[in-house]
C-alpha positions in Angstrom: 117.5 37.0 -41.4 115.1 39.3 -39.7 111.4 38.7 -40.1 110.0 41.7 -38.2 111.2 44.9 -39.9 110.7 48.6 -39.5 108.7 50.3 -42.4 112.0 51.8 -43.7 113.7 48.4 -43.8 110.7 46.7 -45.4 110.5 49.5 -48.0 114.1 48.9 -48.9 113.5 45.2 -49.3 110.2 45.4 -51.2 111.1 48.3 -53.5 108.4 50.6 -52.2 108.6 53.9 -50.4 108.3 53.9 -46.6 104.9 55.8 -46.8 103.6 53.2 -49.3 104.5 50.4 -46.9 102.5 52.0 -44.1 99.5 52.7 -46.4 99.5 49.1 -47.7 99.6 47.8 -44.2 96.6 49.8 -43.3 94.7 48.8 -46.5 95.6 45.1 -46.2 95.1 44.8 -42.5 98.7 43.9 -41.8 99.5 44.9 -38.2 102.4 47.2 -37.2 103.4 46.1 -33.7 105.8 48.2 -31.8 107.0 49.8 -35.0 107.7 46.5 -36.7 106.0 44.6 -39.5 106.0 40.9 -40.2 107.8 40.7 -43.6 106.3 37.4 -44.6 102.8 38.5 -43.8 103.2 41.8 -45.6 104.7 40.3 -48.8 102.0 37.5 -48.8 99.2 40.0 -48.4 100.7 42.2 -51.1 100.9 39.3 -53.5 97.4 38.2 -52.8 96.1 41.8 -53.3 97.9 42.0 -56.6 96.4 38.7 -57.8 92.9 39.9 -56.7 93.3 43.1 -58.7 94.2 41.3 -62.0 91.3 40.9 -64.4 90.3 37.4 -65.2 91.3 36.4 -68.7 88.8 34.2 -70.5 89.9 31.8 -73.2 87.5 32.7 -76.0 
């Protein structure tokens, strides 16, 4: 199983468009090194970003 993927391969695995993968990398600070992206770091950053965007629900 490959860990370092091209934006196209990562898009296929994550269900995003290739352009969205590149934009998210830039937004989240995930490096693209020699045309490859660390899949684990990308998905973890994406999950963390999604959690941070969710509004906090108060139990009232």
